[in-house]
ZAMARGU-4260 file (C-alpha; in steps of 0.2 Angstrom, whole numbers, plus 5000, padded with zeros to 4 digits):
<rodrens>
0) 5000/4997/5001 | 5015/5011/5004 | 5022/5008/4985 | 5005/5012/4980 | 5006/5030/4989
5) 5025/5032/4984 | 5019/5029/4966 | 5004/5042/4966 | 5013/5056/4974 | 5029/5054/4963
10) 5014/5058/4950 | 5006/5069/4956 | 5024/5079/4961 | 5028/5076/4943 | 5014/5083/4936
15) 5014/5098/4944 | 5031/5103/4937 | 5029/5099/4924 | 5013/5110/4922 | 5022/5123/4931
20) 5033/5122/4918 | 5025/5122/4902 | 5016/5138/4909 | 5030/5146/4912 | 5038/5145/4894
25) 5025/5149/4888 | 5023/5163/4897 | 5042/5168/4897 | 5043/5167/4879 | 5026/5178/4874
30) 5036/5192/4884 | 5054/5188/4873 | 5043/5188/4859 | 5034/5207/4864 | 5049/5215/4865
35) 5059/5209/4849 | 5045/5216/4843 | 5046/5235/4854 | 5064/5233/4847 | 5058/5231/4828
40) 5050/5245/4828 | 5062/5257/4839 | 5072/5250/4825 | 5061/5257/4812 | 5062/5271/4818
45) 5074/5275/4823 | 5078/5274/4802 | 5066/5282/4800 | 5069/5299/4807 | 5087/5294/4800
50) 5083/5296/4781 | 5073/5311/4788 | 5089/5319/4791 | 5102/5308/4781 | 5092/5309/4762
55) 5092/5288/4765 | 5090/5275/4778 | 5090/5256/4780 | 5086/5244/4794 | 5087/5224/4794
60) 5078/5214/4803 | 5066/5197/4802 | 5047/5200/4803 | 5031/5189/4803 | 5018/5194/4794
65) 5022/5213/4799 | 5013/5228/4792 | 5022/5247/4793 | 5011/5263/4784 | 5015/5280/4786
70) 5001/5294/4785 | 5006/5309/4787 | 5019/5310/4799 | 5009/5292/4809 | 5023/5281/4806
75) 5013/5267/4812 | 5017/5248/4817 | 5008/5231/4818 | 5014/5211/4822 | 5008/5197/4829
80) 5012/5205/4846 | 5011/5222/4845 | 5007/5239/4839 | 5018/5256/4839 | 5015/5275/4834
85) 5026/5284/4830 | 5026/5304/4825 | 5040/5308/4811 | 5043/5325/4805 | 5039/5325/4788
90) 5025/5319/4777 | 5022/5301/4769 | 5013/5290/4762 | 5014/5271/4761 | 5007/5256/4766
95) 5016/5236/4767 | 5005/5224/4772 | 5012/5203/4773 | 5031/5208/4777 | 5040/5192/4783
100) 5054/5186/4783 | 5072/5194/4785 | 5070/5210/4776 | 5082/5226/4772 | 5069/5242/4770
105) 5073/5258/4767 | 5067/5276/4770 | 5070/5284/4755 | 5066/5305/4760 | 5065/5317/4747
110) 5054/5335/4739 | 5047/5333/4758 | 5042/5317/4760 | 5048/5296/4765 | 5044/5282/4755
115) 5049/5265/4762 | 5056/5254/4748 | 5059/5234/4754 | 5069/5222/4747
</rodrens>
């Protein structure tokens, strides 16, 4: 009888540890993904601002179904786990939806307007 209780206790503890580990891993990966997406957005804003100052600027990012758009000086970024907006000091009018993979995004500022080329 003691062996059965021992096996039941070991099974219960193992199940609890496994459940906790899965929950922790799931929460951790979501948090890391959000941090990566925020960093991508920060890189995009930095490249756009550099292009406004210097004429053009590029950034290479690994994106997963991201959308980058800009209208009337408002740069917007949306991905699976993050959305962000930032104002830039120039006019703009572009939209690139469903951008995936490792891509080079080049911002080009000409004539008071910002354009985006995705390669």
